[in-house]
N, C-alpha and C positions, 0 to 999 in steps of 0.2 A: 504494500500500500504506500509505503514511504517513497520508494524509488519511482514507482509508476504514477505517483501523485494522485492516487485514487482516494475518494472520500466515501466513507461508509456512514450513512445516515439512518437512524432508527425512526420508526413511525411514532414512537412515544418514548418518554423517559420516566424511569422509576427512581425514586429516592430511597435512601436506606430505610426510611419509615415504611415505604410500600413493601420492601422485601421483608422487614420484620413482621409486618402485619400478615403478609402472605404465609410466612413460615408458621406463625401462630395459628392461622386458620387450618393449615395442613396438619400441624401437630395436634390440634384439638379435635381433629376429625370432622371439621365442618366442610372440608373439600375432599372429594374422592380423587386422589392423585392418579390412580390408574386410568381414570376417564380422561385426564388431561394429557398424560404422557403415554402415547400410543405405540412408541417404538424405541428400541435401544440401538444406538448407532456408535460405532467406533470411529476414531479420527480417520482411519484408513478408508472406511466406508462412506465418509461424509460427502465426497464428490458425487458418488453414485446416488446418494440420498437426495442431494440438491437437484440433480438431473431429473430424478423421478418426481420430486415435488414440483418442479417447474413444469413438468409435463402433465401435472394433475393427478399423479398416481401415488402420492404419499400422504402421510398424516400431517396435521397441522402442527403438532408438537412432538418432539422426540428428546430423549435423554442422550447426550453425547458423552461417551466414555473416553477419557483421556489416558487411561492406563489399562492394564490387563483385566 
């Protein structure tokens, strides 16, 4: 991103308050996490995941695993 001078812009911004509130809701059982996180993806599989999502064949939310 740096050398190519690319800019990544999110559609919205969350503050630490929002993350703490979301974790509280998950921890207290008010939100069913499996309904939100529909797939597990490794870093190696991420390019294929994005291609599938762009083609309309992927879930809206996934967990990205950075390790084994």
